[in-house]
MARZALO-967457 format. One record per residue (C-alpha): x, y, z; residue number from 1; residue in one letter. Coordinates in steps of 0.25 Angstrom, whole numbers, plus 2048, in hexadecimal, padded with zeros to 3 digits. Example, Ala and Ser with C-alpha at 12.3 -4.5 7.8 and 13.67 -1.06 7.14 Angstrom:
2
MIPA     x     y     z     i   aa
MIPA   831   7EE   81F     1    A
MIPA   837   7FC   81D     2    S
This chain:
198
MIPA     x     y     z     i   aa
MIPA   EB4   92F   45A     1    M
MIPA   EAD   939   452     2    A
MIPA   EA5   93E   45E     3    E
MIPA   EB1   942   466     4    T
MIPA   EB6   94C   45B     5    I
MIPA   EAB   957   45E     6    P
MIPA   EAE   955   46D     7    D
MIPA   EBD   958   46A     8    K
MIPA   EBA   964   462     9    N
MIPA   EB0   969   46C    10    A
MIPA   EBB   968   477    11    A
MIPA   EC5   96E   46E    12    A
MIPA   EBC   97A   46B    13    G
MIPA   EB9   97B   47A    14    L
MIPA   EC7   97C   47D    15    L
MIPA   ECA   986   473    16    A
MIPA   EBF   98F   478    17    W
MIPA   EC4   98E   486    18    L
MIPA   ED2   991   482    19    K
MIPA   ECD   99D   479    20    K
MIPA   EC2   9A3   481    21    R
MIPA   EC2   99E   490    22    L
MIPA   ED1   99E   493    23    L
MIPA   ED3   9AC   48F    24    P
MIPA   EC7   9B1   496    25    M
MIPA   ECB   9A9   4A3    26    A
MIPA   ED9   9B0   4A2    27    G
MIPA   ED2   9BE   4A0    28    L
MIPA   EC9   9BB   4AC    29    L
MIPA   ED5   9B6   4B4    30    L
MIPA   EDD   9C3   4B1    31    S
MIPA   ED1   9CC   4B4    32    L
MIPA   ECE   9C4   4C1    33    A
MIPA   EDD   9C6   4C5    34    I
MIPA   EDC   9D5   4C3    35    M
MIPA   ECF   9D6   4CA    36    A
MIPA   ED4   9CE   4D6    37    A
MIPA   EE1   9D7   4D7    38    I
MIPA   ED8   9E4   4D6    39    F
MIPA   ECF   9DE   4E1    40    L
MIPA   EDA   9DB   4EA    41    V
MIPA   EE0   9E8   4E8    42    Y
MIPA   ED3   9F0   4EA    43    S
MIPA   ED1   9E8   4F8    44    K
MIPA   EE0   9EA   4FC    45    N
MIPA   EE6   9F6   4F5    46    P
MIPA   EF3   9F4   4FF    47    D
MIPA   EF5   9E6   4F9    48    I
MIPA   F02   9EB   4F2    49    F
MIPA   F07   9F2   4FE    50    K
MIPA   F05   9E4   505    51    D
MIPA   F0C   9DC   4FA    52    L
MIPA   F18   9E5   4FA    53    Q
MIPA   F1B   9E0   508    54    N
MIPA   F1E   9D2   501    55    Y
MIPA   F2A   9D8   4FA    56    G
MIPA   F2E   9D1   4ED    57    Y
MIPA   F22   9C7   4EE    58    L
MIPA   F19   9D3   4F0    59    G
MIPA   F1F   9DA   4E3    60    A
MIPA   F1C   9CE   4DB    61    F
MIPA   F0E   9CD   4E0    62    I
MIPA   F0B   9DC   4DE    63    I
MIPA   F11   9DB   4D0    64    S
MIPA   F07   9D0   4CC    65    I
MIPA   EFB   9D7   4D2    66    I
MIPA   EFE   9E4   4CC    67    L
MIPA   F02   9DF   4BE    68    N
MIPA   EF6   9D6   4BE    69    G
MIPA   EEC   9E1   4BD    70    T
MIPA   EEB   9EF   4B7    71    L
MIPA   EE1   9F5   4C1    72    I
MIPA   EE8   9F7   4CE    73    L
MIPA   EED   A06   4D1    74    P
MIPA   EFB   A01   4D5    75    V
MIPA   F08   A01   4CD    76    S
MIPA   F0F   9F4   4CD    77    N
MIPA   F1D   9FB   4CA    78    M
MIPA   F1B   A05   4D5    79    A
MIPA   F19   9FA   4DF    80    V
MIPA   F25   9F2   4DA    81    M
MIPA   F2E   9FE   4DA    82    M
MIPA   F2A   A01   4E9    83    A
MIPA   F2D   9F2   4ED    84    L
MIPA   F3A   9F3   4E5    85    G
MIPA   F3E   9FF   4ED    86    A
MIPA   F3B   9F9   4FA    87    T
MIPA   F3F   9EA   4F9    88    L
MIPA   F4E   9E6   4F9    89    P
MIPA   F4E   9E0   4EB    90    L
MIPA   F47   9E9   4E1    91    P
MIPA   F4B   9E0   4D6    92    W
MIPA   F43   9D5   4DC    93    L
MIPA   F37   9DD   4DD    94    V
MIPA   F38   9E0   4CE    95    G
MIPA   F39   9D1   4CB    96    I
MIPA   F2E   9CE   4D4    97    A
MIPA   F25   9D9   4CE    98    G
MIPA   F29   9D5   4C0    99    G
MIPA   F25   9C6   4C2   100    A
MIPA   F18   9CB   4C9   101    G
MIPA   F15   9D5   4BD   102    A
MIPA   F17   9C9   4B3   103    A
MIPA   F0D   9C1   4BA   104    I
MIPA   F03   9CD   4BC   105    G
MIPA   F03   9D0   4AD   106    E
MIPA   EFE   9C3   4AA   107    M
MIPA   EF0   9C8   4AC   108    T
MIPA   EF1   9D2   4A1   109    G
MIPA   EF7   9C7   498   110    Y
MIPA   EEB   9BE   49B   111    I
MIPA   EE1   9C9   498   112    V
MIPA   EE8   9CB   48B   113    G
MIPA   EE8   9BC   488   114    R
MIPA   ED9   9BB   48B   115    S
MIPA   ED4   9C6   482   116    G
MIPA   EDB   9D0   478   117    R
MIPA   ECF   9D9   478   118    G
MIPA   ED0   9DE   486   119    L
MIPA   ED9   9EA   484   120    L
MIPA   ED6   9F6   47C   121    A
MIPA   EDE   9F7   470   122    R
MIPA   EE6   A04   470   123    N
MIPA   EF3   A09   46A   124    K
MIPA   EFB   A04   476   125    I
MIPA   EF4   9F6   476   126    Y
MIPA   EF7   9F4   467   127    H
MIPA   F06   9F9   468   128    R
MIPA   F09   9F0   474   129    V
MIPA   F02   9E5   46D   130    E
MIPA   F0B   9E7   461   131    G
MIPA   F17   9E7   46A   132    W
MIPA   F13   9DA   470   133    V
MIPA   F0F   9D3   463   134    K
MIPA   F1D   9D8   45D   135    K
MIPA   F26   9D5   469   136    W
MIPA   F1E   9CB   471   137    G
MIPA   F25   9C8   47F   138    W
MIPA   F2F   9D3   47D   139    I
MIPA   F25   9DE   47C   140    A
MIPA   F1E   9D8   489   141    V
MIPA   F2C   9D8   490   142    F
MIPA   F30   9E6   48C   143    V
MIPA   F22   9EC   48F   144    M
MIPA   F22   9E5   49D   145    S
MIPA   F2E   9ED   4A0   146    I
MIPA   F27   9FA   49F   147    I
MIPA   F1F   9FD   4AB   148    P
MIPA   F10   A01   4AA   149    F
MIPA   F0F   9FC   49B   150    A
MIPA   F0D   9ED   49C   151    F
MIPA   EFF   9EA   49F   152    D
MIPA   EF9   9EA   491   153    V
MIPA   F05   9E1   48C   154    V
MIPA   F01   9D5   494   155    G
MIPA   EF3   9D6   48E   156    I
MIPA   EF9   9D8   480   157    I
MIPA   F02   9CC   482   158    A
MIPA   EF7   9C3   486   159    G
MIPA   EEE   9C8   47B   160    A
MIPA   EF9   9C4   471   161    L
MIPA   EFB   9B7   477   162    R
MIPA   F09   9B8   47B   163    M
MIPA   F0D   9AC   483   164    P
MIPA   F0B   9AE   492   165    L
MIPA   F19   9A9   496   166    W
MIPA   F1F   9B3   48C   167    R
MIPA   F17   9BF   491   168    F
MIPA   F1A   9BB   4A0   169    F
MIPA   F29   9BA   49E   170    L
MIPA   F29   9C7   496   171    A
MIPA   F21   9CF   4A0   172    C
MIPA   F28   9C9   4AC   173    W
MIPA   F36   9CD   4A6   174    L
MIPA   F32   9DB   4A2   175    G
MIPA   F2A   9DE   4AF   176    R
MIPA   F36   9D9   4B8   177    T
MIPA   F40   9E2   4B0   178    I
MIPA   F36   9ED   4B2   179    S
MIPA   F33   9EB   4C1   180    Y
MIPA   F42   9E8   4C5   181    V
MIPA   F46   9F5   4BE   182    F
MIPA   F3B   9FE   4C4   183    M
MIPA   F3D   9F7   4D2   184    V
MIPA   F4C   9F9   4D2   185    W
MIPA   F4A   A08   4CE   186    M
MIPA   F40   A0A   4D9   187    A
MIPA   F4A   A04   4E3   188    S
MIPA   F56   A0C   4DE   189    L
MIPA   F4D   A19   4DF   190    G
MIPA   F4A   A16   4ED   191    L
MIPA   F59   A14   4F0   192    K
MIPA   F5C   A21   4E9   193    I
MIPA   F50   A29   4EE   194    L
MIPA   F56   A2C   4FC   195    P
MIPA   F62   A33   4F6   196    W
MIPA   F59   A3E   4EF   197    F
MIPA   F51   A41   4FD   198    G
């Protein structure tokens, strides 16, 4: 009976090590692999987003996942969503599809943050955003996800602060959807008003 105690302790120690070291590393490697795969697909087919636009609302969803899943592509997700919203009959549906895709795509940043806190350079902006997320939690994630072009570091910080994944995802999804629906709706209105100025 006494001989099984070291085996249990060894197994518990191994499980603790796997949870503490291996799982975060696997998450980091998975996120980096996703980002690299997106970059490789884009570099081999730079017209992929034009091709995906032909799929309408499903294309908006997929484009948003891809462009929010990486930081290294020279394509603006919001510009693509606005163009789709101006051409498709239901711009609000483009915003909803884009918001859902953005929340899924932002998971790569969250996983990177969850995997290792020391990956970001700690500057004033980082510390300020980190303070907001510490103080306000999911509300800060929600508010900052509404603001275009200012969200990438928030996912990493939320992951590093161990915010529950479901809370981060819901706040990101709601905020991004509000932002996308508004911007896409404005683009569709602008297209309707523009001929009057011509």
